[in-house]
C-alpha positions as CSV (number, residue, x, y, z in Angstrom):
1,X,-7.7,31.1,-43.5
2,X,-5.9,33.1,-40.8
3,X,-7.5,33.3,-37.4
4,X,-6.2,36.0,-35.1
5,X,-6.7,34.9,-31.5
6,X,-7.8,37.7,-29.1
7,X,-5.2,38.8,-26.5
8,X,-6.9,37.1,-23.5
9,X,-7.0,33.8,-25.4
10,X,-3.3,34.1,-26.4
11,X,-2.4,34.9,-22.8
12,X,-4.4,31.9,-21.5
13,X,-2.7,29.6,-24.1
14,X,0.7,30.8,-23.2
15,X,0.0,30.3,-19.5
16,X,-1.2,26.7,-20.2
17,X,1.9,25.9,-22.2
18,X,4.1,27.3,-19.4
19,X,2.3,25.2,-16.9
20,X,2.7,22.0,-19.0
21,X,6.4,22.8,-19.4
22,X,6.8,23.4,-15.7
23,X,5.1,20.1,-14.8
24,X,7.1,18.1,-17.3
25,X,10.3,19.6,-16.1
26,X,9.7,19.1,-12.4
27,X,8.5,15.5,-12.8
28,X,11.4,13.0,-13.0
29,X,11.6,9.8,-14.9
30,X,10.4,8.6,-18.3
31,X,8.0,10.5,-20.6
32,X,5.0,8.4,-19.5
33,X,5.6,9.4,-15.9
34,X,6.1,13.1,-16.9
35,X,2.8,13.0,-18.8
36,X,1.1,11.5,-15.7
37,X,2.1,14.7,-13.9
38,X,-0.6,16.5,-16.0
39,X,-3.2,13.9,-15.1
40,X,-5.7,14.9,-12.3
41,X,-4.8,11.8,-10.2
42,X,-7.1,12.4,-7.3
43,X,-10.1,13.1,-9.5
44,X,-9.2,10.2,-11.8
45,X,-8.8,7.8,-8.9
46,X,-12.2,8.9,-7.5
47,X,-13.9,8.3,-10.8
48,X,-12.3,4.9,-11.2
49,X,-13.3,4.0,-7.7
50,X,-16.9,5.0,-8.3
51,X,-17.1,3.0,-11.4
52,X,-15.4,-0.1,-9.8
53,X,-18.1,-0.1,-7.1
54,X,-21.1,0.0,-9.4
55,X,-23.1,-3.3,-9.3
56,X,-23.1,-5.2,-12.6
57,X,-26.1,-7.1,-14.0
58,X,-25.7,-10.8,-13.3
59,X,-25.5,-11.5,-17.1
60,X,-22.6,-9.1,-17.5
61,X,-20.4,-10.4,-14.6
62,X,-18.8,-13.4,-16.1
63,X,-17.9,-11.8,-19.5
64,X,-16.8,-8.5,-18.1
65,X,-15.0,-9.6,-14.9
66,X,-13.6,-12.6,-16.8
67,X,-12.0,-10.3,-19.3
68,X,-10.4,-8.3,-16.4
69,X,-9.3,-11.6,-14.7
70,X,-7.6,-12.8,-17.9
71,X,-6.0,-9.5,-18.7
72,X,-4.4,-9.3,-15.2
73,X,-3.8,-13.1,-14.7
74,X,-6.0,-13.4,-11.6
75,X,-5.9,-17.0,-10.3
76,X,-9.6,-17.6,-9.9
77,X,-9.0,-21.1,-8.7
78,X,-7.9,-19.5,-5.4
79,X,-11.0,-17.2,-5.1
80,X,-13.7,-17.9,-2.6
81,X,-16.5,-17.6,-5.1
82,X,-16.9,-18.0,-8.9
83,X,-16.9,-14.9,-11.1
84,X,-20.7,-14.5,-11.3
85,X,-21.0,-14.1,-7.5
86,X,-18.9,-10.9,-7.5
87,X,-21.3,-8.0,-7.9
88,X,-18.7,-5.4,-9.0
89,X,-15.1,-5.0,-10.1
90,X,-14.2,-3.8,-6.6
91,X,-15.7,-6.9,-5.1
92,X,-13.6,-9.1,-7.4
93,X,-10.5,-7.1,-6.6
94,X,-11.0,-7.3,-2.9
95,X,-12.0,-11.0,-3.0
96,X,-11.2,-13.4,-0.2
97,X,-9.4,-16.7,-0.8
98,X,-10.8,-20.1,-0.2
99,X,-10.6,-21.0,3.5
100,X,-7.3,-22.5,4.6
101,X,-5.4,-21.6,1.4
102,X,-2.8,-19.4,3.2
103,X,-1.9,-21.1,6.4
104,X,0.3,-19.1,8.8
105,X,3.8,-20.6,9.5
106,X,4.1,-21.8,13.1
107,X,5.1,-19.3,15.8
108,X,8.8,-19.0,16.6
109,X,10.8,-16.6,18.7
110,X,10.5,-13.1,17.1
111,X,8.6,-14.4,14.0
112,X,7.1,-11.9,11.5
113,X,5.0,-13.4,8.8
114,X,4.1,-11.8,5.5
115,X,0.9,-9.7,5.7
116,X,0.3,-9.9,1.9
117,X,0.8,-11.8,-1.3
118,X,3.5,-9.6,-2.9
119,X,6.9,-9.2,-4.3
120,X,9.6,-7.9,-1.9
121,X,11.3,-5.1,-3.8
122,X,13.4,-3.5,-1.1
123,X,14.6,-4.4,2.4
124,X,17.4,-3.4,4.8
125,X,18.2,-1.6,8.1
126,X,16.8,1.7,9.1
127,X,19.7,4.0,9.5
128,X,19.8,7.8,10.1
129,X,16.0,7.9,9.8
130,X,16.3,6.5,6.2
131,X,15.1,3.6,4.2
132,X,15.7,3.0,0.5
133,X,12.9,3.2,-2.0
134,X,14.6,1.9,-5.1
135,X,17.8,2.6,-7.1
136,X,19.3,4.4,-4.2
137,X,16.4,6.9,-3.7
138,X,16.0,7.5,0.1
139,X,13.0,8.4,2.1
140,X,12.5,9.3,5.8
141,X,10.8,7.0,8.3
142,X,9.7,10.0,10.4
143,X,7.9,11.5,7.4
144,X,6.4,8.1,6.4
145,X,5.0,7.8,9.9
146,X,3.8,11.5,9.8
147,X,1.4,11.3,12.7
148,X,3.7,9.3,15.1
149,X,5.7,11.8,17.2
150,X,8.0,9.0,18.4
151,X,8.7,7.5,15.0
152,X,12.5,7.7,15.6
153,X,12.1,4.6,17.9
154,X,12.3,2.5,14.7
155,X,15.9,3.7,14.2
156,X,18.2,0.6,14.0
157,X,15.2,-1.6,13.0
158,X,14.4,-3.0,9.6
159,X,12.1,-2.3,6.6
160,X,10.6,-4.5,4.0
161,X,8.7,-3.1,0.9
162,X,6.1,-5.4,-0.5
163,X,4.6,-4.6,-3.9
164,X,1.2,-5.9,-4.8
165,X,0.6,-6.4,-8.6
166,X,-2.9,-6.2,-10.0
167,X,-3.1,-10.0,-10.1
168,X,-2.4,-10.4,-6.4
169,X,-4.8,-11.0,-3.5
170,X,-5.4,-7.6,-2.0
171,X,-6.3,-8.1,1.6
172,X,-3.7,-7.4,4.3
173,X,-3.3,-9.6,7.3
174,X,-1.8,-9.3,10.8
175,X,1.9,-10.3,10.7
176,X,2.7,-11.1,14.4
177,X,1.3,-11.9,17.8
178,X,0.7,-8.7,19.7
179,X,-1.4,-5.8,20.8
180,X,-2.5,-2.9,18.5
181,X,-1.5,0.5,19.7
182,X,-2.5,3.0,17.0
183,X,-3.9,3.7,13.5
184,X,-3.4,6.7,11.3
185,X,-4.0,8.1,7.8
186,X,-2.2,10.7,5.7
187,X,-3.9,12.5,2.9
188,X,-1.3,12.6,0.2
189,X,-0.8,12.5,-3.6
190,X,-1.6,9.5,-5.8
191,X,1.4,8.7,-7.9
192,X,1.7,5.2,-9.3
193,X,3.7,2.8,-7.3
194,X,5.4,0.5,-9.8
195,X,9.0,-0.2,-11.0
196,X,9.1,3.0,-13.1
197,X,7.9,5.4,-10.5
198,X,9.7,3.9,-7.4
199,X,12.9,4.2,-9.3
200,X,12.3,7.8,-10.5
201,X,10.0,9.8,-8.1
202,X,11.9,10.9,-5.0
203,X,10.2,10.3,-1.6
204,X,7.3,8.5,-3.3
205,X,6.1,6.7,-0.1
206,X,6.3,10.0,1.9
207,X,4.2,11.8,-0.7
208,X,1.4,9.3,-1.4
209,X,-1.8,8.8,0.5
210,X,-1.3,6.1,3.1
211,X,-2.7,4.5,6.3
212,X,-0.6,3.0,9.2
213,X,-1.4,0.2,11.7
214,X,1.0,-0.2,14.6
215,X,1.3,-3.1,17.1
216,X,3.6,-4.2,20.0
217,X,4.7,-7.9,20.0
218,X,3.7,-10.2,22.8
219,X,4.5,-13.9,23.6
220,X,7.1,-15.1,21.1
221,X,7.2,-11.6,19.6
222,X,7.9,-9.8,22.9
223,X,10.4,-7.1,22.3
224,X,9.3,-6.3,18.8
225,X,7.1,-3.5,17.4
226,X,5.7,-3.5,13.8
227,X,4.2,-0.7,11.7
228,X,2.4,-1.7,8.6
229,X,2.1,1.3,6.2
230,X,-0.5,0.8,3.4
231,X,0.6,3.1,0.5
232,X,-2.0,4.2,-2.0
233,X,-1.4,4.9,-5.7
234,X,-3.1,6.2,-8.8
235,X,-6.5,4.7,-9.0
236,X,-5.8,3.1,-5.6
237,X,-7.3,5.8,-3.3
238,X,-8.8,3.2,-1.0
239,X,-6.4,2.2,1.7
240,X,-8.7,0.7,4.3
241,X,-7.9,-0.3,7.9
242,X,-10.2,-3.1,9.1
243,X,-13.1,-1.8,11.2
244,X,-12.1,-4.0,14.2
245,X,-9.2,-1.7,14.9
246,X,-11.3,1.4,14.7
247,X,-13.7,0.5,17.5
248,X,-16.6,2.3,15.8
249,X,-14.6,5.4,15.0
250,X,-13.9,6.8,11.5
251,X,-10.3,6.9,10.5
252,X,-9.4,10.7,10.1
253,X,-8.7,11.9,6.6
254,X,-5.3,13.1,7.9
255,X,-4.7,12.2,11.5
256,X,-4.3,9.4,14.0
257,X,-5.8,7.9,17.1
258,X,-4.7,5.3,19.7
259,X,-6.0,1.8,19.9
260,X,-6.6,0.3,23.3
261,X,-4.0,-2.4,23.1
262,X,-6.4,-4.8,21.3
263,X,-4.9,-8.3,20.9
264,X,-4.0,-9.4,17.4
265,X,-2.9,-12.8,16.0
266,X,-1.2,-13.7,12.8
267,X,-3.5,-14.0,9.8
268,X,-6.3,-11.8,11.2
269,X,-7.7,-9.1,8.9
270,X,-5.6,-5.9,9.1
271,X,-6.9,-4.0,6.0
272,X,-7.7,-3.9,2.3
273,X,-6.4,-2.2,-0.8
274,X,-9.1,-1.1,-3.2
275,X,-7.0,-1.9,-6.3
276,X,-3.3,-2.5,-5.9
277,X,-0.3,-0.9,-4.2
278,X,2.4,-1.4,-1.6
279,X,2.9,-2.2,2.0
280,X,6.0,-0.9,3.8
281,X,6.6,-3.1,6.9
282,X,8.8,-1.6,9.7
283,X,10.2,-3.9,12.4
284,X,11.5,-2.1,15.5
285,X,11.4,-2.5,19.3
286,X,14.1,-3.2,21.9
287,X,14.9,-6.6,20.4
288,X,15.0,-5.4,16.7
289,X,18.8,-5.8,16.8
290,X,18.2,-9.6,17.3
291,X,15.8,-9.8,14.4
292,X,17.0,-11.2,11.0
293,X,15.1,-11.1,7.8
294,X,14.9,-14.5,6.1
295,X,13.7,-13.0,2.8
296,X,15.1,-9.9,1.3
297,X,13.6,-10.1,-2.2
298,X,11.3,-12.2,-4.4
299,X,7.7,-13.4,-4.2
300,X,6.1,-14.1,-0.9
301,X,2.6,-15.3,0.1
302,X,0.5,-14.3,3.1
303,X,1.6,-16.2,6.2
304,X,5.1,-17.1,5.0
305,X,8.0,-16.2,7.3
306,X,9.7,-12.9,6.7
307,X,12.2,-13.2,9.6
308,X,12.7,-14.1,13.3
309,X,15.2,-13.7,16.1
310,X,18.7,-14.9,15.2
């Protein structure tokens, strides 16, 4: 049976096919990443976030959350509570660890400790306003720190990119002794942040939603400045700066405000990822030239040393 589509329907179909072709062509990387270009990432992330925050009946928690924990290899022996005490998937994902499980390494001149449990996937010097994402793909520090008009002060400093897998502990902690100067948020896209996308999507960290926390070093960290950039991803719309640093204010959807030099110490709460993503840690300041990374790749835990003065 032949069906003759009316002209408006044919025109609409042709436009839809052209749009699909356009998106597929302009999205780099493997087919799976190109298909993701068609997915409504913000809407999808909002729906997943809503579902993850729904309270589960107590009888459902152990079987449902246990299935998630097994699928993603969560180490529940480290978790603060047993499965049935987490009311939602989000509560499990943002779980705290048992007290004392991640001790901070002792202070040393110029020390920076890891703010997260993660895998270091890139590190190096910041030169010509540029850091390397993966496979030689560059991105700009001044664009990463979009709401910081003096971002070029990190020139000559260092960057470390810390990737959090779904299995990892997803709270972010203060990496140095200092005073907090500013927080900001950028409303961006929500591309996935994994090995496939970081190696294929140009300027990924510049493009994605993110929040930034900035502090000047004091005491043994005098002469350093750190910016911790919390990069969101698909289904990871929640990049949360801890309320302590907001002083009762709401972080703007796309903007920044100063923090009144609040003191911070290693291991204190800095923020949280609702699901997983990446922290880009920038190390600058007048003594950045004396700072040397002791880890440039591989797995790291909260509180372990990332570098210090040479």
